[in-house]
C-alpha positions as CSV (number, residue, x, y, z in Angstrom):
1,M,104.2,59.8,70.4
2,K,106.1,57.3,72.6
3,L,107.9,59.3,75.3
4,E,109.7,56.6,77.2
5,G,113.4,56.5,76.4
6,I,113.5,59.6,74.2
7,K,115.9,62.6,74.5
8,A,114.3,66.0,74.6
9,N,115.4,69.7,74.4
10,F,113.4,72.5,75.9
11,L,114.3,76.0,74.6
12,G,112.8,78.8,76.7
13,D,113.0,81.7,79.1
14,S,112.7,82.1,82.9
15,I,109.8,79.7,83.1
16,T,111.8,76.9,81.5
17,E,114.8,78.0,83.6
18,G,112.7,77.4,86.7
19,H,112.0,80.9,88.1
20,G,109.1,80.6,90.4
21,V,109.8,77.1,91.8
22,G,112.0,76.1,94.7
23,N,113.5,73.0,93.0
24,I,114.4,72.5,89.4
25,E,112.9,69.0,89.6
26,D,109.5,70.7,89.8
27,V,109.8,72.4,86.4
28,Y,107.5,71.1,83.8
29,W,110.2,69.3,81.7
30,N,111.6,67.5,84.6
31,I,108.2,66.4,85.6
32,L,107.8,65.1,82.1
33,K,111.1,63.2,82.3
34,R,110.2,61.7,85.7
35,E,106.7,60.6,85.0
36,C,107.0,59.6,81.3
37,G,110.4,57.9,81.5
38,L,112.4,60.2,79.1
39,A,116.0,59.1,78.8
40,E,117.1,62.8,78.9
41,A,115.3,66.1,79.4
42,R,117.6,69.1,78.8
43,G,116.4,72.6,79.8
44,Y,117.8,75.5,77.8
45,G,116.0,78.2,79.6
46,I,117.5,81.7,80.2
47,G,115.5,84.2,82.1
48,G,114.4,87.4,80.3
49,T,115.3,86.1,76.8
50,R,113.1,86.6,73.7
51,I,112.6,84.9,70.4
52,A,113.3,88.0,68.3
53,I,116.5,89.9,68.1
54,Q,116.5,93.4,69.7
55,H,116.9,96.5,67.6
56,Y,118.8,98.2,70.5
57,P,120.6,95.5,72.7
58,Q,120.8,96.6,76.3
59,N,121.4,93.5,78.5
60,P,123.9,90.8,77.5
61,K,121.8,88.1,79.3
62,Y,118.4,89.1,78.0
63,D,119.7,89.6,74.5
64,Q,120.5,85.9,74.1
65,D,117.6,85.5,71.6
66,F,116.3,82.0,70.9
67,I,117.6,82.0,67.3
68,S,121.2,82.5,68.4
69,R,120.9,79.6,70.9
70,V,119.8,76.8,68.5
71,E,123.3,75.8,67.6
72,G,124.2,75.5,71.3
73,M,121.6,72.8,72.0
74,D,122.5,69.1,71.9
75,A,121.9,67.8,68.4
76,D,120.7,64.3,69.3
77,A,117.2,65.3,70.5
78,D,114.1,63.2,69.5
79,L,111.9,66.0,70.7
80,V,112.4,69.8,70.7
81,V,110.0,72.1,72.6
82,V,110.0,75.8,72.2
83,F,108.3,77.9,75.0
84,G,108.7,81.7,74.6
85,G,107.1,84.9,73.4
86,T,106.0,86.4,76.7
87,N,109.2,88.5,77.0
88,D,108.9,89.6,73.4
89,Y,105.6,91.1,74.4
90,G,106.7,92.2,77.9
91,H,109.9,94.1,77.3
92,G,111.1,93.4,73.8
93,D,111.6,96.2,71.3
94,A,111.1,94.1,68.1
95,P,107.8,94.9,66.5
96,L,105.2,92.2,66.0
97,G,105.5,92.4,62.2
98,Q,103.4,90.4,59.9
99,M,103.1,86.8,58.6
100,S,105.1,87.5,55.5
101,D,108.1,88.7,57.4
102,R,111.4,86.7,57.4
103,S,113.5,89.2,59.4
104,P,114.7,88.2,62.8
105,Y,114.0,91.8,63.9
106,T,110.2,91.3,64.0
107,F,108.5,88.7,66.1
108,Y,106.8,87.0,63.1
109,G,110.0,86.9,61.1
110,A,112.0,85.6,64.1
111,C,109.4,82.8,64.6
112,H,109.8,81.9,60.9
113,M,113.6,81.8,61.2
114,L,113.6,79.9,64.4
115,T,111.3,77.2,63.1
116,Q,113.3,76.8,59.8
117,M,116.5,76.5,61.8
118,L,115.0,73.8,64.1
119,I,113.7,71.9,61.1
120,E,117.1,71.9,59.5
121,R,119.1,71.1,62.6
122,Y,116.6,68.4,63.8
123,P,115.2,66.8,60.6
124,K,114.2,63.6,62.4
125,A,112.9,65.1,65.6
126,Q,109.4,66.0,66.7
127,L,109.1,69.8,67.1
128,L,106.5,71.5,69.2
129,F,105.7,75.0,70.2
130,M,104.0,76.1,73.4
131,T,102.2,79.4,73.5
132,P,102.8,81.9,76.3
133,L,100.6,81.6,79.4
134,H,98.2,84.3,80.4
135,R,99.8,86.9,82.6
136,A,98.5,89.6,85.0
137,V,99.0,92.4,82.4
138,E,98.3,91.6,78.8
139,E,98.1,95.0,77.2
140,R,100.6,97.8,77.3
141,A,101.8,100.6,75.1
142,E,99.6,99.4,72.2
143,R,101.0,95.8,72.4
144,R,98.8,92.8,73.2
145,L,100.0,89.5,74.4
146,K,97.3,87.7,72.4
147,D,98.9,89.1,69.2
148,F,102.1,87.4,70.0
149,V,100.2,84.2,70.9
150,N,98.5,84.3,67.5
151,A,101.7,84.8,65.7
152,I,103.1,81.6,67.2
153,R,99.9,79.7,66.3
154,Q,100.1,81.0,62.7
155,V,103.7,80.3,62.1
156,A,103.6,76.9,63.6
157,E,100.6,76.0,61.4
158,Y,102.5,77.2,58.3
159,Y,105.2,74.7,59.0
160,S,102.8,72.0,60.2
161,V,104.4,72.1,63.7
162,P,102.1,71.1,66.5
163,V,101.2,73.6,69.3
164,A,100.4,73.1,73.0
165,D,98.2,76.1,73.4
166,L,98.8,77.1,77.0
167,Y,97.0,80.4,76.5
168,A,93.8,78.8,75.4
169,S,93.7,75.7,77.6
170,C,96.2,75.3,80.4
171,G,93.9,76.4,83.2
172,I,96.1,79.3,84.5
173,Q,94.6,82.8,84.5
174,P,96.4,85.1,86.9
175,Q,93.9,87.9,86.4
176,V,91.5,85.7,88.4
177,E,92.7,86.0,92.0
178,C,92.2,82.4,93.1
179,S,94.0,81.1,90.0
180,R,96.8,83.5,90.6
181,E,97.2,82.5,94.2
182,R,97.1,78.8,93.3
183,F,99.2,78.7,90.2
184,C,101.0,81.9,89.4
185,P,101.6,84.1,92.5
186,D,103.6,86.9,90.8
187,G,101.2,87.1,87.8
188,L,103.8,85.7,85.4
189,H,105.9,82.8,86.6
190,P,104.0,79.6,87.5
191,N,104.8,77.9,90.8
192,E,105.0,74.1,91.4
193,A,101.3,73.6,90.9
194,G,101.4,75.8,87.8
195,H,104.3,73.8,86.3
196,R,102.3,70.6,86.9
197,K,99.5,72.2,84.8
198,I,101.9,72.9,82.0
199,Y,103.2,69.4,82.2
200,Q,99.7,67.9,82.0
201,R,98.9,70.0,78.9
202,L,102.2,69.3,77.2
203,R,102.0,65.6,77.9
204,G,98.4,65.5,76.6
205,V,99.4,67.0,73.3
206,L,102.6,64.9,72.9
207,E,100.6,61.7,73.4
208,T,98.3,62.5,70.5
209,L,101.3,62.8,68.0
C-alpha cells in the first residue's frame, strides 16, 4: 500500500490517545505520518474505552465504546486502523462471547458490528486491526487477554481484514523486566520507544498490502 499522501483514521484507547509519552508527536500514528508522508493522520483515541458496550455503564468517558464513535470520525479516510481490546479484557463487563455472536454486548459480537460498520462507512478505504500488546497481567477473574486477542484475529479473518498482530510479533513483553523498562514502564502503556516498535510493525504490515 502506498502511504504517501493518504488520509488515515486511528480509532483506539489510551495508547492511541498518547498516554505514556510526553509528546503526542511520539505516538505511533504521528510517527507514521511523519516518516511515511501521510497527508493526514487523525487520532481518535480515548483513554479507558472499550470495543464492546458495557452491561452496566459506570463512567461517561470509559463508556464511549468504539462502535458509538465510528460516525464521529472523518469520512474521507483512505486508511482506518482499529487498536483496542485491552480494556475490554482489563476492566470491561461484557463477556467474551463466541464467534457466532452479533450483539454489541459481547466482545465477539461488538467486533463483528464494528467491522461491519467500518466496511459500510469506508467502502473504499483500507481497514486494518491491531491486536492488543502484551501487558504485565494477562489473566484475572477467569479472563485471559489472549482470548480477546484471538477474537480480534478471528473476526478480522472472517471479513478478510488484515491484522497487525502486536501480541505475537511487536517485540514488547512487559513481563520480562528489561523489556518493560525499555518499552512499557507501567506494564501497559508503551513509552516513546514502545510507540516506535508499534509504528515499525504497523508500517511493515501496511507496506505489504
